[in-house]
RODO-2510 file (C-alpha; in nm, 4 decimals, decimal comma):
residues 395
     n   res          X          Y          Z
     1     m    -9,7322   -13,6526    11,1618
     2     n   -10,0429   -13,5163    11,3174
     3     g   -10,3607   -13,7142    11,3927
     4     n   -10,2393   -13,9357    11,6644
     5     e   -10,4179   -13,7636    11,9429
     6     f   -10,7988   -13,8090    12,0490
     7     g   -11,0021   -13,6205    12,2928
     8     r   -10,9967   -13,2940    12,4674
     9     l   -10,9725   -13,3314    12,8432
    10     f   -10,9364   -13,7144    12,8407
    11     r   -10,6661   -13,7299    12,5804
    12     v   -10,5156   -14,0358    12,4215
    13     t   -10,1789   -14,0203    12,2221
    14     t   -10,0666   -14,3461    12,0374
    15     f    -9,7526   -14,4685    11,8871
    16     g    -9,6211   -14,7857    11,7085
    17     e    -9,6343   -14,9815    11,3861
    18     s    -9,7670   -15,3050    11,3120
    19     h    -9,4349   -15,4839    11,2816
    20     g    -9,2473   -15,2361    11,5046
    21     e    -9,1049   -15,3179    11,8404
    22     a    -9,4036   -15,2171    12,0406
    23     m    -9,7352   -15,0383    12,0546
    24     g    -9,7926   -14,7691    12,3032
    25     v   -10,0459   -14,5090    12,4387
    26     t   -10,0324   -14,2128    12,6673
    27     v   -10,3711   -14,1262    12,8496
    28     s   -10,3625   -13,7662    12,9960
    29     g   -10,6624   -13,6278    13,1962
    30     c   -10,7478   -13,9379    13,3893
    31     p   -10,8391   -13,8137    13,7524
    32     a   -10,6569   -13,9546    14,0465
    33     g   -10,8177   -14,2166    14,2669
    34     l   -10,9258   -14,4580    14,0045
    35     e   -10,8611   -14,8074    14,0996
    36     l   -10,6574   -14,9556    13,8060
    37     d   -10,4183   -15,2301    13,7413
    38     e   -10,2876   -15,4166    13,4416
    39     a   -10,5490   -15,6929    13,4609
    40     d   -10,8229   -15,4374    13,4218
    41     v   -10,6683   -15,3363    13,0782
    42     q   -10,5703   -15,6865    12,9815
    43     r   -10,9245   -15,8169    13,0106
    44     e   -11,0234   -15,5788    12,7176
    45     l   -10,7233   -15,6446    12,5312
    46     d   -10,7802   -16,0270    12,5355
    47     r   -11,1153   -15,9363    12,3515
    48     r   -10,9451   -15,7754    12,0774
    49     k   -10,6150   -15,9729    12,0321
    50     p   -10,5368   -16,1918    11,7184
    51     g   -10,5567   -16,5752    11,7134
    52     q   -10,8875   -16,6070    11,9149
    53     s   -11,0426   -16,8458    11,6665
    54     q   -11,0417   -16,9620    11,3025
    55     i   -11,2058   -16,6340    11,1867
    56     t   -10,9311   -16,4226    11,3148
    57     t   -10,5720   -16,3765    11,2087
    58     s   -10,3292   -16,6531    11,3234
    59     r   -10,0743   -16,3984    11,4261
    60     g    -9,9530   -16,4975    11,7694
    61     e    -9,9569   -16,1848    11,9791
    62     p   -10,0397   -16,2182    12,3539
    63     d   -10,0931   -15,8330    12,3663
    64     a    -9,9627   -15,8230    12,7248
    65     v    -9,9862   -15,4659    12,8571
    66     s    -9,7369   -15,3022    13,0948
    67     i    -9,8408   -14,9823    13,2596
    68     k    -9,5201   -14,7764    13,2999
    69     s    -9,6515   -14,4693    13,4617
    70     g    -9,9474   -14,2832    13,6227
    71     t   -10,0358   -14,5186    13,8986
    72     q    -9,9420   -14,5766    14,2549
    73     d   -10,0346   -14,8741    14,4767
    74     g   -10,3267   -14,9664    14,2361
    75     y   -10,4709   -14,6172    14,1901
    76     t   -10,4311   -14,3403    13,9375
    77     t   -10,2370   -14,0417    14,0417
    78     g   -10,3757   -13,7893    13,8073
    79     t   -10,0631   -13,7725    13,5978
    80     p   -10,0290   -13,9320    13,2397
    81     i   -10,0718   -14,3055    13,2271
    82     g    -9,8253   -14,4697    12,9937
    83     m    -9,8853   -14,8178    12,8502
    84     v    -9,6827   -15,0394    12,6313
    85     i    -9,7751   -15,3567    12,4327
    86     q    -9,4734   -15,5504    12,2901
    87     n    -9,4967   -15,7038    11,9529
    88     k    -9,3830   -16,0496    11,9725
    89     d    -9,4815   -16,2183    11,6278
    90     a    -9,3977   -15,9824    11,3508
    91     r    -9,2842   -16,1262    10,9995
    92     s    -9,2229   -15,8362    10,7663
    93     g    -9,0652   -16,0463    10,4988
    94     k    -9,4147   -16,1236    10,3115
    95     y    -9,4519   -15,7511    10,2720
    96     e    -9,1264   -15,6799    10,0699
    97     p    -9,2976   -15,7194     9,7300
    98     f    -9,5242   -15,4294     9,8177
    99     i    -9,2676   -15,1663     9,9122
   100     t    -9,2945   -14,9861     9,5814
   101     a    -9,5898   -15,1764     9,4539
   102     p    -9,8892   -15,0826     9,6696
   103     r   -10,1521   -15,3436     9,7731
   104     p   -10,4916   -15,2771     9,6241
   105     s   -10,7223   -15,0514     9,8446
   106     h   -10,4699   -15,0300    10,1347
   107     g   -10,2928   -14,7168    10,2585
   108     d    -9,9532   -14,8089    10,1060
   109     f    -9,9622   -14,5514     9,8237
   110     t   -10,1239   -14,2588    10,0178
   111     y    -9,8817   -14,3072    10,3024
   112     s    -9,5899   -14,2848    10,0547
   113     a    -9,7537   -14,0002     9,8701
   114     k    -9,7932   -13,8034    10,1782
   115     f    -9,4679   -13,8505    10,3544
   116     g    -9,2230   -13,9731    10,0862
   117     t    -9,1612   -14,2896    10,2910
   118     r    -9,3279   -14,5324    10,5184
   119     n    -9,3027   -14,8211    10,7539
   120     w    -9,4150   -15,0956    10,5102
   121     g    -9,3952   -15,3925    10,7507
   122     g    -9,7506   -15,5200    10,8035
   123     g    -9,8839   -15,1898    10,6760
   124     g    -9,6898   -15,0053    10,9353
   125     r    -9,8902   -14,7316    11,1111
   126     s   -10,1930   -14,7849    10,8949
   127     s   -10,2550   -15,1218    11,0260
   128     a   -10,5494   -15,2092    11,2524
   129     r   -10,3109   -15,3545    11,4983
   130     e   -10,2834   -14,9883    11,6159
   131     t   -10,6291   -15,0171    11,7554
   132     a   -10,4800   -15,2248    12,0432
   133     n   -10,3731   -14,8973    12,1807
   134     w   -10,7297   -14,7746    12,1723
   135     v   -10,8654   -15,0598    12,3537
   136     a   -10,6123   -15,0201    12,6330
   137     a   -10,7067   -14,6551    12,6710
   138     g   -11,0748   -14,7370    12,6511
   139     a   -11,0365   -14,9761    12,9291
   140     i   -10,9478   -14,6812    13,1539
   141     a   -11,2415   -14,4737    13,0236
   142     k   -11,4832   -14,7706    13,0874
   143     q   -11,3506   -14,7748    13,4517
   144     i   -11,4334   -14,4037    13,4824
   145     l   -11,7741   -14,4402    13,3391
   146     a   -11,8511   -14,7448    13,5470
   147     n   -11,7926   -14,5341    13,8728
   148     e   -12,0547   -14,2879    13,7169
   149     g   -12,3159   -14,5716    13,6255
   150     v   -12,2406   -14,5517    13,2656
   151     e   -12,2027   -14,8880    13,0703
   152     i   -12,1339   -14,9539    12,7000
   153     r   -12,2040   -15,2794    12,5128
   154     a   -12,1755   -15,3713    12,1597
   155     h   -12,2248   -15,6630    11,9246
   156     v   -12,2028   -15,7780    11,5743
   157     n   -12,5438   -15,7148    11,4275
   158     q   -12,4704   -15,7898    11,0524
   159     i   -12,2316   -15,9972    10,8424
   160     g   -12,2762   -15,9622    10,4629
   161     e   -12,6492   -15,9893    10,3902
   162     i   -12,7209   -16,1745    10,7104
   163     e   -12,8719   -15,9386    10,9672
   164     a   -12,9525   -16,0033    11,3376
   165     p   -13,2890   -15,9023    11,4677
   166     d   -13,3089   -15,6333    11,7251
   167     v   -13,1560   -15,7340    12,0775
   168     s   -13,1998   -15,5765    12,4118
   169     f   -12,9023   -15,4427    12,6214
   170     e   -12,9265   -15,7352    12,8481
   171     e   -12,9095   -15,9709    12,5621
   172     i   -12,5900   -15,8263    12,4407
   173     g   -12,4447   -15,8747    12,7846
   174     e   -12,5656   -16,2443    12,8063
   175     h   -12,4853   -16,3689    12,4512
   176     a   -12,2296   -16,1335    12,2573
   177     e   -11,9150   -16,3041    12,4142
   178     e   -12,0618   -16,6723    12,3777
   179     n   -11,9676   -16,7193    12,0118
   180     e   -11,6752   -16,6270    11,7830
   181     v   -11,8761   -16,3815    11,5841
   182     r   -11,9701   -16,1789    11,8856
   183     c   -12,3465   -16,1693    11,7728
   184     a   -12,5793   -16,1388    12,0725
   185     h   -12,8565   -16,3472    11,8637
   186     p   -12,7249   -16,7085    11,8802
   187     e   -12,9100   -16,8525    11,5843
   188     t   -12,7952   -16,5544    11,3659
   189     a   -12,4396   -16,6050    11,4914
   190     e   -12,4324   -16,9606    11,3501
   191     r   -12,5605   -16,8430    11,0142
   192     m   -12,3008   -16,5707    11,0141
   193     r   -12,0232   -16,8092    11,0877
   194     e   -12,1171   -17,0479    10,8090
   195     r   -12,1145   -16,7472    10,5654
   196     i   -11,7717   -16,6417    10,6942
   197     d   -11,6427   -16,9932    10,6448
   198     e   -11,7637   -16,9785    10,2798
   199     y   -11,5734   -16,6734    10,2164
   200     q   -11,2516   -16,7954    10,3741
   201     e   -11,2665   -17,1231    10,1528
   202     e   -11,2966   -16,8905     9,8287
   203     g   -10,9946   -16,6869     9,9533
   204     d   -11,2174   -16,3890    10,0032
   205     s   -11,3464   -16,1605    10,2907
   206     i   -11,6802   -15,9971    10,3769
   207     g   -11,7933   -15,6875    10,5657
   208     g   -12,0439   -15,6240    10,8297
   209     a   -12,1675   -15,3948    11,1086
   210     i   -12,1446   -15,3494    11,4851
   211     e   -12,4336   -15,2030    11,6902
   212     f   -12,3576   -15,0274    12,0381
   213     e   -12,5608   -14,8924    12,3113
   214     i   -12,4669   -14,6642    12,5933
   215     q   -12,6640   -14,6783    12,9065
   216     g   -12,6532   -14,4360    13,2009
   217     a   -12,5392   -14,1319    13,0305
   218     p   -12,6736   -13,8160    13,1951
   219     r   -12,8842   -13,5774    13,0034
   220     g   -12,7149   -13,2551    12,9079
   221     l   -12,3797   -13,3747    12,7616
   222     g   -12,2625   -13,2270    12,4284
   223     a   -12,2144   -12,8659    12,3226
   224     p   -12,3525   -12,7640    11,9873
   225     r   -12,2557   -12,7138    11,7149
   226     f   -11,9254   -12,8791    11,6530
   227     d   -11,8789   -13,0436    11,9988
   228     s   -12,2295   -13,2270    11,9810
   229     v   -12,2294   -13,5799    12,0934
   230     p   -12,3189   -13,7303    11,7479
   231     a   -12,0478   -13,5267    11,5902
   232     r   -11,7789   -13,6572    11,8256
   233     l   -11,9118   -14,0056    11,8246
   234     g   -11,8884   -13,9934    11,4424
   235     q   -11,5355   -13,8779    11,4470
   236     a   -11,4523   -14,1606    11,6827
   237     m   -11,6289   -14,4324    11,4898
   238     l   -11,5136   -14,3251    11,1433
   239     s   -11,1506   -14,3294    11,2828
   240     v   -11,1927   -14,7233    11,3167
   241     p   -10,9963   -14,8969    11,0486
   242     a   -11,2302   -14,9974    10,7613
   243     a   -11,5296   -14,8002    10,8829
   244     t   -11,7435   -14,6584    10,6024
   245     g   -12,0474   -14,5487    10,7896
   246     f   -12,1786   -14,4391    11,1360
   247     e   -12,5435   -14,4041    11,2409
   248     f   -12,7316   -14,3170    11,5459
   249     g   -13,0859   -14,3401    11,6326
   250     l   -13,2924   -14,4372    11,3121
   251     g   -12,9747   -14,3609    11,1075
   252     r   -13,0239   -14,3687    10,7273
   253     e   -13,3822   -14,5135    10,7732
   254     a   -13,4738   -14,1651    10,8870
   255     r   -13,5050   -14,0629    10,5185
   256     r   -13,8187   -14,2860    10,4894
   257     y   -13,9922   -14,1255    10,7874
   258     r   -14,2400   -13,8377    10,7955
   259     g   -14,1996   -13,5818    11,0465
   260     s   -14,5005   -13,6830    11,2184
   261     e   -14,3685   -14,0321    11,2414
   262     r   -14,0207   -13,9612    11,3679
   263     n   -14,1055   -13,6663    11,6159
   264     e   -14,1341   -13,7945    11,9689
   265     d   -14,4025   -13,6389    12,2025
   266     w   -14,3123   -13,5409    12,5557
   267     e   -14,4465   -13,6879    12,8715
   268     f   -14,3483   -13,6857    13,2532
   269     d   -14,1715   -13,9770    13,4015
   270     d   -14,2406   -14,1163    13,7552
   271     d   -14,0239   -13,8497    13,8948
   272     g   -14,2000   -13,5799    13,7165
   273     d   -13,9252   -13,5021    13,4810
   274     p   -13,9878   -13,4539    13,0976
   275     i   -13,8858   -13,7437    12,8791
   276     p   -13,9461   -13,8384    12,5141
   277     v   -14,2025   -14,1024    12,4069
   278     g   -13,9825   -14,3476    12,2486
   279     n   -13,6143   -14,3281    12,1457
   280     d   -13,5860   -14,3067    11,7505
   281     h   -13,3366   -14,0332    11,8067
   282     g   -13,0976   -14,2756    11,9737
   283     g   -13,0744   -14,0822    12,3114
   284     l   -12,9725   -13,7581    12,1261
   285     q   -13,1766   -13,4381    12,0426
   286     g   -13,0146   -13,1102    11,9235
   287     g   -12,6766   -13,2879    11,9679
   288     i   -12,7241   -13,3155    12,3385
   289     t   -12,7885   -13,6285    12,5464
   290     t   -13,1532   -13,6748    12,6588
   291     g   -13,0683   -13,9276    12,9460
   292     q   -13,2047   -14,2159    12,7403
   293     p   -12,9868   -14,4914    12,5945
   294     i   -12,7557   -14,3825    12,3171
   295     r   -12,7742   -14,6222    12,0298
   296     g   -12,5609   -14,6403    11,7113
   297     e   -12,4057   -14,8599    11,4427
   298     v   -12,0740   -14,8662    11,2703
   299     t   -12,0224   -15,0331    10,9270
   300     l   -11,6922   -15,1902    10,8402
   301     h   -11,5953   -15,2951    10,4942
   302     a   -11,4452   -15,6374    10,3895
   303     p   -11,0616   -15,6638    10,4910
   304     t   -10,8538   -15,5697    10,1963
   305     s   -10,5812   -15,8151    10,2628
   306     i   -10,7150   -16,1369    10,0726
   307     p   -10,5004   -16,4244     9,9106
   308     q   -10,6849   -16,3756     9,5642
   309     k   -10,4414   -16,2648     9,2837
   310     q   -10,5064   -15,8826     9,2057
   311     t   -10,3261   -15,6153     8,9988
   312     t   -10,0772   -15,3548     9,1028
   313     i    -9,8038   -15,1412     8,9513
   314     d    -9,4388   -15,0905     9,0607
   315     w    -9,3648   -14,7321     9,0446
   316     e    -8,9883   -14,8108     9,0798
   317     t    -8,9700   -15,0512     8,7748
   318     g    -9,2687   -14,9124     8,5860
   319     e    -9,4142   -15,2597     8,5532
   320     e    -9,7609   -15,3996     8,6111
   321     k    -9,7461   -15,6829     8,8692
   322     e    -9,9568   -15,9548     9,0091
   323     a   -10,0349   -15,8804     9,3829
   324     q   -10,1080   -16,1770     9,5992
   325     v   -10,1253   -16,0972     9,9765
   326     i    -9,9932   -16,4002    10,1620
   327     g   -10,0120   -16,3581    10,5287
   328     r   -10,2136   -16,3891    10,8404
   329     h   -10,5387   -16,1674    10,8012
   330     d   -10,8785   -16,1720    10,9407
   331     p   -11,1526   -16,2745    10,6810
   332     v   -11,4003   -16,0388    10,8618
   333     l   -11,3428   -15,7451    11,1001
   334     p   -11,6534   -15,6861    11,3165
   335     p   -11,5847   -15,9679    11,5646
   336     r   -11,2639   -15,8393    11,6720
   337     g   -11,4002   -15,4723    11,6157
   338     v   -11,6593   -15,5002    11,8938
   339     p   -11,4068   -15,3984    12,1751
   340     v   -11,2744   -15,1278    11,9527
   341     v   -11,6166   -14,9688    11,8861
   342     e   -11,6700   -14,9895    12,2762
   343     a   -11,3424   -14,8380    12,3348
   344     m   -11,3953   -14,5375    12,1162
   345     a   -11,7470   -14,4874    12,2541
   346     a   -11,6074   -14,5012    12,6180
   347     l   -11,3201   -14,2499    12,5316
   348     t   -11,5795   -14,0157    12,3910
   349     m   -11,8167   -14,0236    12,6733
   350     a   -11,5393   -14,0094    12,9301
   351     d   -11,4342   -13,6735    12,7641
   352     f   -11,7814   -13,5532    12,7713
   353     m   -11,8228   -13,6322    13,1286
   354     l   -11,5148   -13,4343    13,2289
   355     l   -11,6007   -13,1454    12,9908
   356     g   -11,9535   -13,1351    13,1417
   357     g   -11,8322   -13,1265    13,4918
   358     r   -11,9929   -13,4615    13,5665
   359     v   -11,6366   -13,5851    13,6736
   360     n   -11,4004   -13,3811    13,8538
   361     p   -11,0887   -13,3516    13,6241
   362     d   -10,8475   -13,3757    13,9186
   363     r   -10,9798   -13,6383    14,1289
   364     l   -11,2658   -13,8853    14,1194
   365     d   -11,3661   -13,8212    14,4893
   366     g   -11,4105   -13,4567    14,4235
   367     d   -11,2725   -13,3732    14,7648
   368     v   -11,0511   -13,0815    14,6375
   369     g   -10,7652   -12,9842    14,9014
   370     e   -10,8040   -13,3162    15,0943
   371     y   -10,4653   -13,4718    15,1069
   372     d   -10,5154   -13,7605    15,3545
   373     t   -10,7219   -13,9939    15,1413
   374     d   -10,7730   -14,3748    15,1444
   375     y   -10,5777   -14,4107    14,8274
   376     h   -10,2687   -14,1993    14,9182
   377     p    -9,9694   -14,4071    14,9767
   378     s    -9,8576   -14,4720    15,3294
   379     s    -9,5082   -14,4191    15,4648
   380     p    -9,3392   -14,7430    15,5666
   381     e    -9,1614   -14,5390    15,8406
   382     n    -9,5043   -14,5296    16,0203
   383     d    -9,5413   -14,9110    15,9951
   384     p    -9,2286   -15,1317    16,0433
   385     d    -9,4047   -15,4233    15,9161
   386     a    -9,5204   -15,2551    15,5793
   387     p    -9,3207   -15,3733    15,2703
   388     t    -9,0950   -15,1326    15,1187
   389     s    -8,8924   -15,0911    14,7898
   390     a    -8,6661   -14,8359    14,9345
   391     e    -8,2944   -14,9075    14,8817
   392     s    -8,0028   -14,8052    15,0975
   393     t    -7,7966   -14,4971    14,9572
   394     e    -7,5144   -14,5406    15,1904
   395     d    -7,1692   -14,4488    15,0657
***
């Protein structure tokens, strides 16, 4: 099965099924010298994990990450980083009715048609649970970007017909994590939560959108045509389960603008460098970063797993059947999708920083050939009081 790897220099390869033994991800291309421990990754996973509130699935997964390789004494070594997240609360029995009777609008039939088989428990590989791997890898990418002054923030800007007004990057940082919806506009967040509750009571679900912003990205990233920044961001965001649309800058509203309205004049900044007047282009011109904030939006459709009765067919018996998905499912996806969108943006930008030579692909300090570094492990033989994990090999 192809399609399990993302990135060119900063590469992410994932494995695991929703109700399998574990989820896992290998990150290749992370430079050496990045300070990293499991707590750094766990913070991001805790934002995505199930059971956070009444508007998320009640599945009881701690999503505890274990780093298996690629670090030494709290720093990355430049070798592949392997991470594993055990599945602790899988219950496949509820999915037995759908082994040969695909659930409406899921990936059940298409997976079976492609491979002639599938892991059916919880949707298997097609489940959004797989995004736990993405968030774990994105936590590493965020650390790399933070060292270079690049920061990514996202929030839920629309649920159904309820849309939040424009908010600043600072407001996203201040308010997005203050409420269960993860909307950075508190008053709108309350209205969104009320509407989500209404859909839950009806046994239904609702879609929405996530707005993200990247600040600090240097100008000059991206390689037209097919490696442009918007093209790669589009691939990343449309890979998110339930994504039906990706926009940047004015997005679809650009079709309403005249050229004279959308075009941005040029002026000099305080340092004498040319900068566009305004940022309707979302920090991207000609597919290349301008140095201004990169702004985009991802639309997610309503969750397809709902308790309402629907119709399916069983290809094994030839019967038409009633389908009622009974289980633990989110009534809305954007609140838990925020860290996923941030992760995919981070993975994309970390890759561009390496491709553009802004980050040394071997080591963050850039001191090629220097072996006696602050983050190199010390020998216990040189310090009798130092702790050691060495074991005797005496016969």
